[in-house]
C-alpha positions, 0 to 999 in steps of 0.5 A: 376817889369820891368823884370816881365813885360818883361817876361809877354810880351815875353810870350804873344808874344810867344802865339800870334806867336804860334796862327799865326804860319803858317803850313809848308812853301808852295813852291814859286809860279812860277813868269812867268810874264816878266813884272817883269823882264822889271821893273828890266831892266827899273830900270837898265837903270835908274841907268845907266842914273843917274850914267852916268850923275855923274861928280866926285866920280862915278868911279870903284876903280878896274877892275871887272869881269863881265859876257859876254852879247853876246849870240850865239844862236846856242851855247845857244840852245845846252846847257841844261836848267841846263847849261843855268841856271848856266851861268845866275846865275854865271852872276848875282853873278858876277854883285852882286860882281861888284856892291858891289865894285862899292858901296865901290868905289863911293864917291858920297853917293847920288848914293848909293841908285841906287847901293843898288837898283841894288843889291836888284834887282839882288837878286830879280831876283835870287828869281824869278829863285828860284820860277821857281825851278831853282837850287841854284847856288854855287859861285866859290872860285875864278873868275879866269878862270871862263868861259864866263866872261871879265873884265871892268874898268869903271862904264859905262861899268859895267852898260851897261853889267848889262842892256844887261845881263838882256835883253839878257841871263836872259830874254832867261832863263826866257822865256824858264823856264820849270815852265812857259811852258803851258801844251799843251795836 
């Protein structure tokens, strides 16, 4: 009897899903509002403040590779949009890896919420980039020899890099995204 009921519910569910099934997925609408990025920057700052006030159990267990945050505008402007996007995406990927290590290092479990939120925000920024038709990034097999990186060994340094990277290179890339440019003709 229970099997028949289960099969009937499954059949009903499939019928409902078929009726409500959308057609072909539509492309993402470009997200050009910098208030979205400002929200992520504010949350990164909040995480930095919270983690800096932590006493014990908040340190990195190993050094991590992070993106350079310094922007040489002459060099940046000479890069094409694809090169800029790849630099930002590799930086986002490095920060995701670093926050993953931080999460496994931090023994103060109350702080895991902030770390998880930072990881989710980095993934959301990647989704914003995808909405701007910026090509997907393929992470390297190894970070050894990856250009534009350096190593940090403290939580404070990692969190400063996080905030500065969002405020710098990510903001520059999103400001100049082709999908957000107004067609002035």
